[in-house]
Structures are given as C-alpha cells and as structure tokens.
C-alpha angles and dihedrals in degrees: 000000000000089000091054093049091048091049093051092045092052092046092048093048093047090051098044101043096077090046092050091048089051093050093045095063105277088123129091100230122085122249118284117278095031090135089065091065107092095210092052093045089051093050093058094031099239116187122223088249091055091048090052092048091049091048092049093049091045093053092048092048095045091052090054093046091050089053091051091046090052091049091049092051092048091049090048089054091051089050090054089050091052092048090055091055132063092264127161118255088240092060092045092051092048089054091046089053089057089056092047090050093052091048091049091051090053090053093046091052091050089051091048088057090051089053090048089051090053091049093049099045099031131240097281096053091039090059090044094054091045090052092046092049091050091049093047092048091049090052091047092051093048090055098243111164126257140123100240119108087207113037114357087216108146090213088067094050092070138015113287117252119236094253095049125095131176090259094061129071115249116241115268116264091220 
C-alpha cells in the first residue's frame, strides 16, 4: 500500500511540477487580464475592438479551464478513494491517467488562449508584450521598487509622456 501511494505521489509530482512552474511566472506571457490595464494597453496600442476580442476569448477559455479543473479535482477525489481501498495498481494507474488528462487539457486550453492572443494582436505586438512581461518579471524578482502588482515598471504607473518610449527609462518620481 505504501509503495502504491509513493508511486502515485511521484507520478503526480513529476506531472504537476512543469505546470506549477508555468503558472508561477516561468512563462513569457503576462498574467491574464493584462489588456484591461490602461497603461499596458496604451504601451502596445490596443484598440477597443482588440480588447473586446481578448476579453471574449478569455471568458471562453476560462470557462473551459474551470471545467477541466473541476474534472481534475473530481478525478483526484476518486484516486484518493481508490488508494484507501485494496485496489489493483492497474485501476489506480487508470485513475491517475484521468487526472493527468484533465491537467493536460487545462494546459492546452491555456496555450490556445495564448495563440488566440497572438492572432488578435499580431506577431509584432505579441513579441513586444512577451518581452515586456519578461522585463517586468525580472525587475519584480530582483526587488526593484514600484507599485505595480504586475510589472513594477514606473512607465505603467502613470500615463506615458510623448517623448517616452518603452526603450527609455521613465523620469524619476523623486
């Protein structure tokens, strides 16, 4: 029984670690809902139509991901039930595979949304927002100051001035 629990735990951890890393910021896209932030939308020059398209696609994607998450949680519960019984390894592995499938579907749906984002905003701005997200996360991790939950870029704390671009440092607020 202990061997079975250990096996399932190791398999679950090996499957979930890449997903956890992706969800914790080791990805190159900004957090969901970034198009709602006026300063960010201004930086990449999003139109109202693009914002509406992104919002629509996000809602559709989020509904699917919530369904997959619910399925995954139900299958996890069933796995726990099986582990508490004298169940064959074959049955336990079949149940684990159901969890893995639901998790994979969640990841696929998240990636589909990223592809939709690229389609809506175009390749050039897609690369721009990926690079900005990477820069902002790097600054956040290094502890540089700022008042943004996502970013800490002072240029996103206030409207950009006409002579500023994303390649220049914003003037100090001192």
